[in-house]
N, C-alpha and C positions, 0 to 999 in steps of 0.2 A: 653356494648355488643362488643365482636371485631370479626374480621373476618384475615383472612390471606392469605397473598398477597405473592407469591411466585416467589423468583429469581433468575434461574438457568445459570449457564455456567460452562460445564464438571463438573467436580467433587464438584465444588463449590455451595455449598445452602447457600444464605443467605434470610433469611426470615422476614418480616414485619410486625408487629403487627398495623393496624390502625382503627379507629373505623367505625364502615359501614357505618353511614351516607356519611360518607368524603369517604370511598373507590371510590364509581364511580367516582366522581368528580375527585380525584388524578390519578384515573387509565388514566381519559380521557385525562387530562394533561401530562401522561408522552406519551400519544400516540402523541399529537397534539407536543410535543417537538421532538419527533423521528421526525418525518413528515418536522418539520420547519428545523432540522438539515440535513437533505437531500437538502429540497427546495434549501438551502443557499448551500452546497455543489456543486452542480450541476449547480448554478448561478456565481459560483465562476472558474467554470471546461471551462462556457460556453459565462460567457459575460467580463471575467477582461483578457480573453485571445485572444480574439476576436479587432479586428477594430469596431470600433473607437476606446475602449478603453484603449485596450492593447498600442498603438503608444502614445496616448497621459501618458500616466503612463510610459515607458521608455524614454520618451523625460523630465518628470517632476525630475524621481526618476536615470535615466543611466542603461543598460541593468544590471547590477550586483547589482546597487540597487532591480530592478525591482525582480531580480529573488528572491534577499534573501527573499523582503517583499514576494513575493507570496510563498516560499516555507512555510514560519514562516506560513500563515495564513492557508495553506492547511493542516499543521498539528494541528492547532490550533481548524478546522473544526472539524477533522480526531478523535480527540479524544473527542471534542462535541458529534460525530455520537458516539462515542463506550461507550460515560457514557451515553446517549439516549436510547442506545439501552439493555444498562445494565440494565435501569429505566423501558423499556416498561412490563406491564402486561406478563405474562408467557404465552405462549400458544404450548401447545407441540405439535411437527411434527413428530418427530419420539422418544422413549427411550436413555437415555444417557444411554450407556457400559465403563466400565473400558477403554477398547481397543481404543476408540477414542479418549483418551486425546492424547497416544502417537501420532495419527498422527501429530497434528499442534508442538510438542515437536523437534521431529526428522526432519518435515519439513521445519522449521525454519532457523536451519543449515544453508543450503543449500542456502537458501532464502537471508539470510545474507550477505555467499560470494558471491552471484550473487551482492546484494547491491554493495559491496565493491570492486570489481572490475569493475562495472559500472561508479559509481561516482565519477565526474570528469575527468573521463578517454577521450581522445579525441572521439568524436559522432558524426557525422554529419547527422546522420540517424533519431537522436531522441533526445531526452531531458537528463539534467541531465549529459552530456559531458561537458568539458570545453575543450579549445585551439583547438579546431576543424578543425581550420586551419593545424595543425600537423601530422592530421589522416594521417598513413601509412596503403593501404592496402595489403601491404604487412607483414605488424605488426597487425591487426586488436586485435588482445587481447581478450576480451570476445565479441568484435560486432564478430567478424568470427562465434560463433556458435546463437547469437539474435541479432538482428539492438536496439531491443529493451529490452535492460537488468531490467530495472528500474521497466517496466511492466511487463515482465515475474515476476520478483519477487513481486510485486502487486497480480499477479493473480495466483500464489504457496499460497501466504499467504491469501488471500484469501478460496480460495477452500481447504484448511488444517483447516483453522479455523470454516469452516461449520459444517466439522465432528463431533468433537464435540458438538455444539451449533443447537442440534435443535429444535430448537423456529422458533419461525413466525418473531419476531425481526430480528434475526442474519440471518438468514437462505435469510434476504430480506436486510440484511445489505452486506453479505459476498455477495450473491449472487449477486450484485450486481458490487457489486466491481469485480468479476470477470470478468461479462460480459463488467463491463467499459473498465478493462484493455485492452483483447481481440478488442474490437471496438475500442478504443484508436488504437493500433498500425497499425492496416486498414487506419483510419483517418490523421495520424502524415506520414504513405508514402504517402499518396496521397498528404497531406499539404508540403511536403519535396519535392518529385518530381514537384510541381508548383514551388516551391521557387529556387531550386537547378538545371531546367531545366536539360540537358544532364550530367550535373555533379554527378547527383544522379547515374542514371546508369552508367557512366563508372564507378565511384568508386565503386559500386555494383559489376562489372566485373572485374572489375582488385583484386578485393578481392577474390574472387570465381575462378580465375584464380593461385591467390599466390602461390606458390609450398611451404609454410608453413616451409622454410629452412630458413627463419632470425634467427640470433641470439635471443636468449632468456633472456631476463632482469630477472635474479633469483631475483635477491635483488626486484624489482618492487613485483614480485611476493608473492614471503614472506611478505613484508608491508600491502598489501592488504590483503592475507589472513588470517595475526595477528588480521588486523583490523575488518575481515569478524568474527572472533572469537570473537574478544572485544565486538563487538556490539550484538553477541548471547548473550553473559552471560549478559550485560546491561539491553539488552531489557528483561530476564529473572527473575533479580533481581528487575528490575522497574515495571513490569508487574501488581503486585498487588497495585500499586499506583495509574497508570493512567485504570487499566482495570479492577480492584476490586479481580481480581484471580491471584494465586499465582501455577504459573505451576509447580512449583517442587514439594508442597507441594501435588498436586493434583495425584501424579504420588506413592506418600508414600501410603503404605499398612494401 
């Protein structure tokens, strides 16, 4: 005798048949895996980036090495979380509708563009930038729109993916990421103000007073915009591999 356990992500419906006597154990293990992934995620963001652990790791790996290793670790844990949420038992909170699939498909393009313009650009106010000593408040780039472009992208990504994933595990996953992104902006502002002192206030004031008449580097803008579109296409193609759902197929009639 078998029972059917459903895992649903948007329009994609994956069904597994498992023996009825093993179903409770499998469901419990899937929830435990989901909880474990969350605990590791929060531990990595609350322990590794704070004293005394971070200074030790930076001294051992170098600042650039720490950033690289921490980024790879974060991506690995994120993938674990996504897979764990996908495999968790399906507990419906709201019904799925076709229009919901369009929300992440449309929203992910500006998300990818924000990431492309934010990654590696001088940004002393947040993380994800490089050569922060070269930051020019007269030409702040995307920092003139938001001090935390990567966290804004994470927030939009989270909210967009909540809409077509109305089950308990995914709402917990993406809802937590959305709150985490907003809270992170406040926490980073406070940390940067503490670290930079009056320089933080001066840079922010200079940026707000900038006349926005500085020459525009259209070549750099074109390069980053192209990178954003390429990232969007890569994520769409790779989405079935790491998330188990084809966003293009879900739009097909």
